[in-house]
C-alpha positions as CSV (number, residue, x, y, z in Angstrom):
1,M,97.7,91.2,128.3
2,Q,98.4,94.0,125.9
3,T,95.6,95.0,123.5
4,K,96.7,95.0,119.8
5,P,94.6,96.3,116.9
6,I,93.0,93.4,115.0
7,Q,91.3,93.4,111.6
8,L,89.1,90.6,110.2
9,S,89.0,90.2,106.4
10,D,86.9,88.0,104.2
11,V,84.9,86.2,106.9
12,I,83.0,83.3,105.4
13,Y,81.1,80.3,106.6
14,N,82.5,77.1,105.1
15,A,79.5,74.7,105.0
16,A,81.7,71.7,103.9
17,N,83.8,72.0,107.1
18,Q,81.2,73.6,109.2
19,S,83.5,76.4,110.2
20,F,83.9,80.2,110.1
21,E,87.1,81.2,108.3
22,A,88.8,84.6,107.9
23,L,92.1,86.3,107.3
24,V,93.0,88.1,110.5
25,T,95.6,90.9,110.7
26,V,97.3,91.8,114.0
27,Y,98.9,95.2,114.1
28,E,101.8,95.8,116.4
29,D,103.9,99.0,116.1
30,D,104.9,99.3,112.4
31,V,104.5,95.6,111.7
32,S,101.3,93.8,110.6
33,S,101.0,90.0,110.7
34,K,98.3,88.1,108.9
35,Y,97.0,84.7,109.9
36,P,94.5,82.4,108.2
37,C,92.1,81.3,111.0
38,A,89.1,78.9,111.2
39,I,86.9,77.9,114.1
40,N,84.5,74.9,114.0
41,A,81.0,76.2,114.8
42,P,77.4,75.8,113.6
43,I,76.0,78.3,111.1
44,T,73.6,79.5,113.8
45,M,76.5,81.0,115.9
46,S,76.3,84.8,116.0
47,F,78.8,86.8,114.0
48,E,80.1,88.5,117.2
49,D,80.9,85.1,118.8
50,A,82.5,83.9,115.6
51,A,84.6,87.1,115.3
52,A,85.7,86.7,119.0
53,G,86.8,83.1,118.4
54,L,88.8,84.1,115.2
55,K,90.5,87.0,117.0
56,T,91.4,84.7,119.9
57,Q,92.9,82.2,117.5
58,A,94.9,84.9,115.7
59,L,96.3,86.2,119.0
60,R,97.4,82.7,120.1
61,R,99.2,82.3,116.8
62,H,100.7,85.8,117.0
63,T,102.4,85.3,120.4
64,P,104.7,82.4,119.8
65,R,105.1,83.0,116.0
66,A,103.9,79.5,115.3
67,G,102.0,78.3,112.3
68,T,101.3,80.0,109.0
69,Y,101.5,83.8,108.9
70,S,102.5,86.7,106.7
71,H,104.8,89.4,108.0
72,T,104.8,92.9,106.6
73,V,107.0,95.8,107.6
74,R,106.3,99.4,106.5
75,Y,108.9,100.6,104.0
76,V,110.7,103.7,105.0
77,P,113.0,105.0,102.2
78,P,116.6,105.8,103.3
79,Q,117.6,109.4,103.7
80,R,119.8,110.9,101.0
81,A,122.1,112.7,103.4
82,G,125.0,114.7,101.9
83,R,123.9,114.3,98.3
84,P,122.9,117.3,96.2
85,A,119.5,117.3,94.5
86,F,119.5,116.1,90.9
87,D,119.3,118.9,88.3
88,P,118.6,117.5,84.9
89,V,119.4,120.7,83.0
90,R,122.8,121.0,84.6
91,W,123.5,117.3,83.9
92,L,122.6,117.8,80.2
93,E,124.9,120.9,80.0
94,S,127.8,118.8,81.4
95,I,127.2,116.2,78.7
96,V,127.1,118.7,75.9
97,H,130.5,120.1,76.9
98,L,132.3,116.7,77.0
99,P,135.1,116.4,74.5
100,G,134.3,114.4,71.3
101,R,130.5,114.9,71.8
102,R,129.9,117.6,69.3
103,A,127.8,117.2,66.2
104,D,129.7,119.3,63.6
C-alpha cells in the first residue's frame, strides 16, 4: 500500500453521538481530497488511536471514490506563448493617434 500525506483538521469529540469527528485531507500528487470522517469511540480513547481510526476511514473512502468528499486541483495559469507583453504607454499612444479622437 502506498503512503499518502494525510492532514487532520478540526478534530472534535461529539458527546451526543459519542464519536470523534474530523475533516481529513488526503494529498496525492497535485490533488487534495477532503473527507468528513467520524468514528464511534468513548471519550477515554487516546488521541493517537482516534487519529489512526480517522486516517484509516479517510483512506478507505479515498480509494474507491465513494461517499462525500471535496476534490481540489492546484490551479496552474496557462502560458501566454507568442503574445507580446502589454505596454500601457504604447497602447495609450495608439489611441491618441486614432482618427476622430482629437479634442480640438
